[in-house]
C-alpha positions in Angstrom: -0.1 0.8 0.5 1.6 3.1 -0.9 1.6 6.0 1.0 0.8 9.3 0.1 1.9 12.0 2.4 3.5 14.9 1.6 7.4 15.4 2.8 8.7 18.4 3.1 12.3 18.7 0.5 15.4 17.9 2.3 17.4 20.5 3.3 20.5 20.3 5.6 21.5 23.6 7.1 20.4 27.2 7.1 19.5 28.8 3.6 22.3 30.4 2.5 23.0 34.0 0.2 24.8 34.5 -2.7 28.0 35.8 -1.0 27.8 32.8 1.9 27.7 29.9 -0.7 31.0 31.2 -2.8 34.5 31.5 0.1 37.4 32.1 -2.0 38.2 31.3 -5.3 40.6 28.8 -5.6 44.2 30.5 -7.2 46.2 27.6 -8.6 48.0 26.9 -12.0 45.8 23.8 -12.7 42.7 26.1 -12.1 44.0 29.5 -14.2 44.9 26.8 -17.1 41.2 25.2 -16.9 40.1 28.7 -16.7 41.1 30.1 -20.0 40.6 27.1 -22.0 38.0 25.2 -20.4 35.6 27.4 -18.9 36.2 26.0 -16.2 36.7 28.1 -12.7 37.5 26.1 -8.9 35.6 27.7 -5.7 36.0 26.5 -2.4 32.3 26.7 -1.7 30.0 25.9 1.9 29.6 22.2 2.8 25.6 22.9 2.9 26.0 24.3 -0.6 24.2 21.8 -3.5 25.0 22.5 -7.2 21.7 24.5 -7.3 22.6 27.1 -4.9 26.6 27.4 -6.0 24.9 27.9 -9.7 22.9 30.5 -8.8 25.4 32.3 -6.5 27.4 32.4 -9.2 25.3 33.8 -12.0 24.2 36.7 -8.9 27.8 37.6 -8.1 29.7 37.3 -11.3 27.2 38.1 -13.6 27.6 34.7 -15.8 25.8 32.4 -17.3 27.2 28.5 -15.8 26.2 26.1 -18.0 27.4 23.3 -14.7 29.0 23.0 -12.0 30.8 19.6 -10.4 31.5 19.9 -6.9 34.5 17.4 -4.9 34.4 16.5 -1.0 37.3 17.5 0.1 39.0 15.0 3.0 41.4 17.8 4.8 44.9 16.9 5.0 47.2 15.9 8.3 49.1 18.2 9.4 51.8 18.0 13.3 51.0 20.7 15.0 54.1 21.0 18.2 54.0 17.5 19.3 51.3 16.4 18.0 49.1 15.4 14.9 46.2 17.9 14.2 44.3 16.7 10.6 43.0 20.6 9.0 38.6 21.0 8.3 37.3 19.5 5.5 36.0 21.4 3.0 33.9 21.6 -0.6 35.4 22.2 -4.4 33.9 23.5 -7.3 33.9 23.2 -10.8 31.9 26.3 -12.5 32.2 25.8 -16.5 31.0 28.7 -18.2 28.6 29.4 -21.7 31.0 29.8 -24.2 28.9 33.5 -25.1 29.4 34.4 -21.4 31.8 36.5 -20.5 34.9 35.1 -18.6 35.4 36.1 -14.4 37.8 38.4 -13.5 40.4 37.5 -10.9 42.2 39.9 -10.9 
């Protein structure tokens, strides 16, 4: 027998504003190469943000058209602090691909 009750959509964490979703751009050699050749720009994003929120935030903050968003949950590295081993925080990375007719994002 099917259950006909309506469930609210699943959400994680609080509702995020656009400036809370995008934490910082990742300026690396690989990211610079992807931005010039593939119109793909990497960002560190809030761990609670999903792909739709990331797409809306980039379009709102930078005024570009986003074609696709890929995300990765990155594990924090182990670091030595004096005599003990510590661990950096886990973080989320998003690679945002723009439409070919969209202007590129200028970080500098």
